[in-house]
N, C-alpha and C positions, 0 to 999 in steps of 0.2 A: 433339562439342561445338565443335570448333574451327570447323566448316561453321556452327553457331548463330551464335557470334560473328561471323563473318565476315557473315553475311545482316544481322545486327543493326546493323554498322558501314553496309553498304551502304543501309539503309534509313534511318537518322540523316542520311548524306550526302544523301540525296535529298530529306527536307523540311527542311533546314536552312535557318535563316532566312534567310542572304544566299547571293547566287550563289557559286558556285566553279568556277573553269576545267575546261574538259571535257578533260582531260589524256589521254585513251584515245583522241580523234579521229584517224583515219588515219594512224595514226603518225608526227604532226607534233608533235615536241617545242617547249615553250617553253625560251626563252634563259635563262640566269642573271638577265640584267638585267630582263627580262619577268617571271619569278617574284619578283625583288623588288618590281616594281610590286604586284602583286597581295598580295605580303605586306604590303606598306606601306598599301595600302588596307584590308586586311583588320585588321591591327593597329591603324588609328587609326579604325576604324568609327564607334564611339561618340562619338570628337570630332567628327567629320565630322557624324554625326546631330543632334548638340546644335548645332552650327551652324545646320544646315538648321533645325530647329524653332523655333530663336531667331528666324531670318528669317521663318518661317512665322507665329509669333505677331506679330512687328512688323507685318506687312503693309503695308509703307509704298509710296506710289504716286511715280510719276514725279518725280526730281530733289526728293524728300522723303525717300530712302532714306537718312538721315543714319546712325539707328541698325545697320542692315544691311550698309552700305559701312564703318563704323567697326570693326564686327565682323569683316568678313572682311578689312580691311585690317591691323588690328592682329595678327589671327591670321597672317596671312602674313609680319607684322613678327616676330614672336615666333617663325617658323619660319627665319629668318635672311635675309628678301627684303630689298632695298633697297627704299623707299616713295618714290612723287611722288604727292602728294595735290591735290584740287582741279584736276585736270587739264580742260584746254581750257574755263576759265572755268565749269565745273560742279563745286559743292562735293562731289558724291559721286561724282565719276569719281576714278578711282586707277588706278596702274601698280605692279605688284609686280615686281622683276626680281632674278634671282640668275646668278652665271655671268659668264663674259667671251668674246667672241671669236663665230665663226660654228661651227656656222649659231644663228641666233636663232631659237626657236621660240616662236609667242606662243597662248595660249589664251585665248577670250574668257568673262567672266562675268557674267551678269545677275542682278539681284535686287528689281525691281521688282516688285509686285502691281496688280492690276486694282481699280478701284471696284466697290463693291457686292457684291463676292462673298465676303463673310465668310461661314463657314462651319466647324461643328465637324470634327472627324475621324471623323465616324459617316458611316454608310451612308444617313442620311436627311437630308433639308434643313433644316439648324437651323443659323442664323445664332450666331456667337459674339456680333456684336454687330450689330443689325437695321442695313443700309445702308451698313457701313463696308467695308472693302477685304476683298480675301483672294487667294491664290495659285493662282487660277484658270487660271495656267500654268505653274504648276511652278517658277518662277524661282526660288524658295528652294533647290529642289534644282540647277537648274543652276549658280548660282554657286558654291556649295561644291563640286559635282561637280569641276567645272573646276579648281578651286583644289586639290582634292586631287591631282588628277592633276599639276599642277604642282610640289607639295610632294614627292609621290612622286619626281619626276625630279631635283629639287633634291638628294635624297638620293645618288642616283647621280651627280651632278655632284661633288657634295661628297666623296664618296668617290672619284673619279677614274675611275670606271669608263665615264665619258661625257666628251665635251667640247663647250662650248658656252653659249650664254646659253638660260634658260628666262624667259620675261616673261607674267605674268598681268595682263589688263586688266580691271578692275572697271568694266562699263559699264552707266551708268543708263539709265533712261526709255526703254526699248526700246520699252514701249508706246503711249510718245505722242510725245515730241520727236524720239525716236531719237538717242540720247546717242552712239552711234559716228558718226554723221553729224560731229559737232563734234570728235570727237577725230580722225577720220580727215582733217578740213580741217585739224587742227593739226599734222598730220605722224607722229603718234605710230606709224603701222603700217608706214611708207616702208620702215624697214631691216630688216623681218621678212623671214625666207627661207621661211617657210609659218605658216599660223595656221591651228588648229581650232577648232572649236565642238561644241556638242551642243544638243540640246532635248528636253524630256520629251515624251514621244507616247503612241499606243494599239499600237504595234510598235518592234521592235527591227530598224534597218537603216541601213548606209550611205547616207547621203542624196545622191542625183544625181540628184533633180528640180527642185532650184532653188525661187525665191521668186517671186512678181510683182513688176514694178515698180510704181511707185506715185506719185502726186502728191496732197497734201494741200492744198486750199484752202478760204476764207472768201469767201463772194460776201454782200456785203451792198447793199442798196439805202435810197435816202436820199429821203424824201417831205416833205409839210406836212401837218401836224396840221390838222384842223377838227372841228367838232362834226358827228358821222355822222347827225343827224336835223336839226337847225336849218339847217347851210349846207355840206353834203357837198361840193357844188361849189367850197366853195373849198378841198377838201384834194386831195393827191396821195397815194394809198396805196402805202405802201413794201411791203406784204403783197402788193397787186396785184400790184408788180413780182418779188416774190418767188414767188408762186404762177405766174407766166406763165412764170417760169425753170424752176420744175421740170417743168412741163407739158411743155416743150420738151426737157428732159434725157431726160423719159421718153419722148416722141415718138421723140427720138432713137436709144433704144435698140435700136428695129427695123434700125438703119442700121450697126451696129457690129459688129466681127468676134466670133465665140463667145468669145475670149478674153477680151475686155473686162470688165470689173465697174465699176460705179458706184454708189454708195450715200453717202447723206446724213441729216442730222437738223437740224431747224430749231432755232435758237439764239434768235431774237427773232422774235414775231410781233405784237407789240403788248402793251398793258397791259388795256384795258377795251375792251368792244363798240362804246361811243357814242363814241370818238375815233379819226378816220380815223388809224391807224398812220403814225408818220413815220419808223421805224427798223426795218427787218426783215433778217434774216440767215439762212444757211445754210451748214453744215460739210459740206464735200462732198470724198469720196476718189474717185480716177478710178485703175484698175488694167489692167495688161495685162502680156502675156508679156515683152517687151521697153519699153525707155524710149521708142524711136522709135514703138512704138503708143499709148502714155501721152500723148506730145507732140502727136499727131495730133488726140486725143481733146480734149485740154485746149484746143488752138487753137478748136474748134468750139462745146464750152464757153463759152468766152470769148464768142463771138459771139452764142452763145442770150442770154447775160446782157445784151449789149448790146441785142440788141432786145427782152428782156423791160421795159428799162428804157425805150426808146422807145414802147413800148404803152402803160407805166401813165404815162407823162410824169414820171420820177423820175429821179434820177442813181444811178449805181452805183458799186462798186468792188469790186478782188477782190485779196484778200492771199494770196501764196504762203505757207503755213507751212513746207511739208517736202516733200521729194519722196526716193522710195527707188529705187536700180538693182535690177535683177534680180539674184538670185544668178549667178555665174560658175562653172559645174559643173568640176570636176577629177578626171576618171574616174581617173587615174594614182593620185590618193592615195584616191580612193574604194575602190579595190581593196585598196590597203593595210589600208585601216580593216575592209573586208570579211573579210580574212584574221585578222585580229584577233579580230574578231567570231566567228568560227567557233574560232579556237582556244579562247576563252573559253568558247564553248558557250551552250545556252539559258538562261534565267532560270527558275529554279522558285520554286514557294509553296506555302504550306502550306493544309492544310484551311480554316484560319478567313479568311485572306487570300481565297481563293477564294470562299468564303462572302459575304464585306464586297463584293466585286467585284459577286458576282450580286446582293445587296441594292441595291448602288447601280445597277447596270443597269436593275434591276425599277422602281426609284423614279425612273429617266430614261426610263422608256418603250421600252426598248430589249430587244433578244433578251437576255436572261439564259446566256450562255456563258462567262462569266469572264474570265479574263486571256491574253493572248498573249504568252508570253516566248520564243517560238521567235525564231530568227535568220531573217529573209529574204533570199533571194537578191540578189545585185546586179542593179538592175534596168537596163534600158535606158533611156536620157534621152530624155524625150518633148519634144517642139518647145513644148509649153506646160507652164508649172507647173500642178499642182493646185489651188491658191490659196493666198492669204494674202502677207503683205509681211513683211520683215523688216531692220534697219538691217545685219544680217551682211553683207547682197549689196552695199553700198557699200565694206566691207573687201575683199571676192572681188575687186573691180578693181583692187586696190593690191597685193594680195597673195595668191598660191595660198590657198584656204581649203578646208579638209577638213571635212565638215559629218556629224554622226552623230544619229541618233533613238533613241531608247530606251524602252522600256515604262515607265509610271509610272502608268497607269490603264486601268481594264477596255476591253474593246473595244467600241467604238461610242456611248460616252458623249459628249455634246455637249462640244466644248473649250471654254474660257474659260466655266467654270461652277461651280458648287456643287460637282458631283461630282469634279471635278479639283482644287479646292480641298481635300477630305476627302483622296483619295487622296494628295497632296503632303504630309500631315502626320502621314502612319503609315507603316508597313512597306512597304507596297505602292511606296509613293513613294521612299523610303529604299534600296529594292534598285536601283532603277531608276539612282540616284545613284552609288551604290557600284560599279553595274556600268559605266557610263559612265564614272567616274575612272580604271578599269581599262583602258577599251579606248582611251581618248583616251592615257593614259601608254606603253602598251605601242604604240602607232603613234608617238609621240613617240621611243621607243627606235629603232624602224624608222629616222627621220627620221636621227638622231644617229648611228647606226651606220654610215650607208648614204650616201656624198656624192653617188653616180650617180643614186641615187632622188631626190633633191633636185633635181638638174638634169633629169631626167625629168619633174618636175612640172611646174619653172619653164618648160619648153619648151611643155608643155600650154597652161599658162598664157597665154603669151606669144601661142601659136598662136589661141588663143580669143578674147582680149583683141583681137587684130591693131592697127589703126591708132587705135580710140578712147582718148579721153583723158578720164579719169575728171573730174569736178566735182562738189563736194557742191550738192546742191539745197536749201538752206537759207539764210534771211535774213542779212545783215550781223551781226556781233558774236555773245555768246553765247545759247544759248537762255532764255525767260521765266522765271526762277526765281520758284516759289510763294512768297508774302508768308511762310507761316507755315513757309516752307523755308529763311529768310535766317537763318541761325546756324552758328557753328563746329560742325566735327566733333568 
């Protein structure tokens, strides 16, 4: 009878709705403080899920995240944090702080959605509202998971079990303007000892591969309108300039390094066929593994724009919208994150969640093999990151940045898609959020408890940074706030 009871307990443990730590791993024991982090996240799980689901429903895009920002800031304030709102000229940016003295540990939280990715929490494509925004990058999970870790650390500070300061950064507009760039330029990260972040993903790992550097610009051509049939010789086509420019860019692709990526969309091409277009513009992004590589391509692209304007006999202008630095990796901190992932053990899923994941995969046209909640080994850092850019990269040039990826969606589904939105609004995403909060909190415990560890992380940071000086690649002044967004929190 006792054996049957024990078997029943084991089965219940294995199919639990939310991840629990692998306490039996290799004889390594959790410290009392790390146990407290796990217990806090577990006991506040429904609260955190409610916050995440509300932000998922708000689905607010860059710098319009008023409800999402207020929800997170108000929650932090209710937990005893002091608040600074409207940071760096952005109404939806805020900083929540608790404690005093060193070390000062920061954690980043995003909450913006993506345009056009509205989706119900269903395993088939079904928008909540056609054409509306949705959390196809899981930022509803990201911001709440980071805040969950910060509040768990606050509990330990309040109880006197650790000393120092915890600071949560509510960082808006990661998907567009790059809110962290403006916050970084304002100096809000300058006094941190270490900063942490996480991101929803298809796998769970300590992230030591980085992000690409990027420059975001708009190229405009200015011509002269004329009747396209009656007197086209009197016109000067801005669209000709635009087409010559993109032809030149596409020919240039043969002559760039394999790590370079160039992508663009036309913004203005004319209004009607029978008028020679007077204005035309293209929005273009240039990426490479390092900022210096981006700068090389950028200079050539500017020359191509000038040449295109000469050939079309039109004028041109180039507007630098923003730029992102590559992520400066910190393997010392990455190893600490890895150890805590291994302490927690893999994420487990219910049969219903696996079925949901396979249906998502089938609908997305990829192999239907479910979810991967395993802990990936710490990888060797490759010379070139796999792709994608983030304003977290700029923070990493100011303070040592430790980055984590956690499974919140099925294997191989396309990111920035309805499939990720669906998973971000149900238990698959919730599990990843809960897991991230625990892993981040446990890693922070190590930082608060081990002064020598913080020193080693800083030594690596200074060695990798060298004599390079960080400067934000953004226009003067605050970012352009959407007209519909100009209102009080």
